[in-house]
N, C-alpha and C positions, 0 to 999 in steps of 0.2 A: 348420311353425309351432313345434314343439318345438325344432328345431335353431336357429331364429332366437332364441327366448326363451333357450335355453341359452347361445348366443354372447353375447347381451346381458348375461346374469347374470355370465358369466366376465369380460367386459370391465369391468363395474361393479366387481367385486371387485378386479381388478388395479389399477384407477385410484384406489381408495379411499385407499391409503397416500400417493399423490402429492397428493391433495386435502387430506390432513391436515397436510402439511408447512407450516411457516411460510415466508413469503417470505424471500429472501436466502439460499438454500442450506440451508434446514431449520432455521435459527436464529431464535429469537423476536426481533422488533424489527429484523430485517435487511432490510426491504423498501425500496422507493424506487427511483427510476431511477438507473442508474449514472451517474457523472460521467465525461464524456469525458476521456480521457488528453490531457495537453498535447502539442502538436506537438513542442515542443523542451524541453530542460531549461533551468534558469536560466542567465542570463548571469553572468560573474564579477562580484562585488560590488565597487564602488569607493565609498567614503564612510565616514562615521562609523557605528560600530555603534549599534544602538538601546539604550535603557536596559534594565537587568536587570528582571525581573518585569513584563514588558509583556504586553499583550493582543494576540492575533492576530485579534480580531474587527474586521475592516475595514468590514463592513456588517452591518446587522441580519440575524440568522439564520445568519451564517457561524460556523464552529466556532472555538473558542479553542484552536486548534492550527495548526501550519504547514499551509497549504493552497494550492491553485492557484485563482486567480480570473481568468478570461479570459486565460489563459496568463501571468499574473503570479504568480510564486512568493512568496506572502505568507510572510514569516518567514525567507527565505533572504537575510539582510541583515546577517550578522555579520562577513563578510570572512574572508580567509585566515588571520588571526592569532587566530581564536577558539580559546582553549585547550580548550574542550569537545570539539573534534574533532581535536585534535593526536594523531598516532600516531607513536611512535618508529620503527616499522618499517612504513611504508605498503606495501601490496601484499604483505604477509608471506605470504599464501596464494595469490598469483597474481592475475591479472585475470579478471574476469567476461567470458566470451566468448559468452554466450547471445543477445545482441541487445538493443538499447536502443530506447526510444521506443514510440509507440503501435502500431506494427506488431508488437510483441512483448508480448502480454498473457499473464501467467503466473498460473496458479491455485495458491495455496498448498496444499501437500500435508501439512502437519503441523508439529509442534514448538511453539515459543513464541518470545517476543522474543529470548532469548539464542541460540537456534539454530532456524531454520526452513528449509524447503526447498521447492523446486519444480523439476521437470525435471532432477533430478540435481545441482542447484546448492544450496549451503548458505550462509546468511547469518546475521548477528546484528545486532540493533538497537543503535545507539549508546546507551550508558548515559544520556547527557543527554536522549535522546528517549523513554525508556521511558514517561513519563507520557502520551504521545500515541498509544499503541497499545492502550489498554485496551479499545476497542471492536472490535479486529480479530478476524476469524474465521480462525484459523491453519490450518484444514483446508479452507477454501473461498474465501476472498476472492481477488479478482483484483487483481494489482499490475502496474505497469509500472516498469522500472528505467531510471534516467537517471544519467549521469555527473555528479559534483559538481565544478564547475570551481574551487571555492575550497579544498576540503579533501582533500588527497592521501590516497588509501586508502579514501575513502568514496564510496558511491553514494547515490542518493535513490530510495526505494521509494514510489511513488505508489499509494494504495489507490483503485481506481475506484469502489468502493461508497460510501466516505466522502468522497472528494475531498481527503483529507489525505495528507501524506507525512512520512517520517522518514529520517534518515541510517542507512544499513546498511553493514556491512563484509562483503566476500566472504570466506567461510571455506573454500572449495574445492568 
């Protein structure tokens, strides 16, 4: 009986720190069901760009940030001539070869918007998209990388916890 009680006590003490963590990788306010990663990246955009200072809220409760809604990439509609995503030297640091799409989910390993990493790969968020990563957990969020068909040198990083995405550049 003493052995059974001792085992129960040890198991309880070991599980206490786990029970004290916040949902979403130990960060406060990080709970909620993950958003499934889109099957495919966006199609190339053909059309007139939207007006500046627009809202991304396409339905009540959706974020005012670029996001994916039923495999529709809300906000990926500025086209290939968007000066915010022009790079003088696209692919300056090479191409990302780690894998694209929902079969390749990556857990962020640290850093911040200007330089973050996972799996030995380094990226930086586009300056124009910095306002959309305020809620990202740079040490634990899971992301999926997609090719950007409109902006050479950029990829799209989809955050599965938030359901939002930003343009990122591969840094090596």
